[in-house]
N, C-alpha and C positions, 0 to 999 in steps of 0.2 A: 198479836204475835206472827200471825203467817204473814200480813203484809209486809212487818218486821223482815222475817226471813225471805220474803221475794225479792227484798232488795238486796237481800248479802248474795244470791246463789244467781250464779249466770249458770244461762242454758244453754247445751250443745244439741247434737244428735249423737250425739256416743250413748248405744241403748243398754251398757253392757251396766248398768249400774241402776242399783233399786234404791235409791231414797227411801221408800217406803220402810223397807227393811227394817231401818236403823231406827224410824219414827214410832212412839207405844203407840197404844188405841187410845183413840178419842173420844172422850167421854163428856157430853155435853149436856149438864145439867142445867134445866129454866126451872125455877123459883118463881110463884107469881103465874103460873100457865094458867089462862084462863079459857081459853081455843078447848073445840071440840074435833079430836082428832081423826077428821075425815076427808078425806078425798073430791078432786072436784065435780066426783061425777053422786056425790053423795055416801062412797062407802067407808065402811070404821078402817080408819090405819093403823099400824102401831105407831109406837116413839122412833124408830128408826126408818121407818118408811116416810114418817115427818120432816126428819132430820133430814133424807137423800132428796125430799121431793123440795127443801129450801136451799139446797143446793146443787137444783137446778140452774143453769144461765135462767136470765132473766131477758125475756125481749128488750131490743132498743139498742142505742148507740150512741146515747149520751159517753161522757167521761165520763160521770157518775153508775152507770150501768155499767160503764167495759171494766171499771175499777171494780165495783162489787161480783162481776161475774169473774174475773182475774183472781179474786179469794176464797172465790166458791172453787175455781182450778184448783187451786194450790193446795186448799183444804183436803179435795180428793185426792191430789195427788201425793201431798205429804204424812196424812195418815189411810193405810191402806183398812184399817177394821175401823169401823163409827157407830155410836151406840147414842144413843138418846133418852135422857129419862128426864120426866117432868114431875115439878111438886106444883102442889094449890101454894097458896099466899096462906105461911103458916097461921093468921089470926085474922077474924076478922077489928080489932081493932087496932087503931094506931096503935095508941101505950104500948100494950104489948110487943112489939114489933120492937120497939128501941133495946129492949134487954130480953132478948128470945132465953138465957138460960135461966131467968129470973121468974118469966112466965109460962115457963114449960108447961104445970096444966092448963093452961088459958089455951092452947093447941087446938086446930082444930084436927078431930080423931083421921080424918084424910090425911093430912099432911105427914101423921106418925105413920099409916098406913103406907103411903109412897116412901116416906123416908126407910122404913123395912125394906118393900122392893128396891129403892138402889143401892141397898145392903147389899142386899141377897144377889143380885147383876156385880156390885164390884167383888163378891167371894168368891164368885164360881164359875162366870167367863169372863173375867176380864184376868189376864194373866202376867205372870210373869216379863219385864223386859229383858229377851233374852238377845246375844249376842254369839251365832254360831252355835245356838242352841242350847247357849249356858246360860241360866240363871240368870243377874246380875242381883248383887245384894245390895243397900240402900249404897251403901259407899262407895259402890262400882257404879252405881249408877251415876250420884254425884259429881265421880272421876270424869265418868263417860261425857256429864252434861258440861261441864267446864271445858273436857277440850274440844266438843262442838261449838259451844260459841266463842272459844277464843278463833278456832279458826273461822267461824264465820265474820269474827269483828276484825280476823285480817285477810278476810275477803277469800281464807284459799278456800271454802267449797263447793265444787260446781255440781250443780246440777245436772243430770242427762235425761232431757223430753224425749219419750215416745211418741 
């Protein structure tokens, strides 16, 4: 999504427009997460710190690294507020993963605990999208999103880089 947005948004020097204020909060959910949340110094890190670490530019000058770093910068530019939440693999048995609803009782308790944490994050910390400090309804947000997509498709949106 971010790569596609970057193709459609033109960069200028005018810093009077803040596109971040029009984008929602980014909630990055990673399922089947098995890494320990520790930094390069062996210190524990939060989910959000893990995301911010993943969004840091990587060293190098190859076209692949340059493209990945561009996407990292765009994610940070488009989404001013970012959260990350991880979920372990829901079940150990491969067959149970094919139909999660039917095998709900076979899910790992750690997965359900993390799902509850995700629900708390969504309902307590994430706020509705607002325009001019007025919360948008679902219908209003869909209309807003349709207008943004139409503008992007016409090439009418300009990004002001600072």
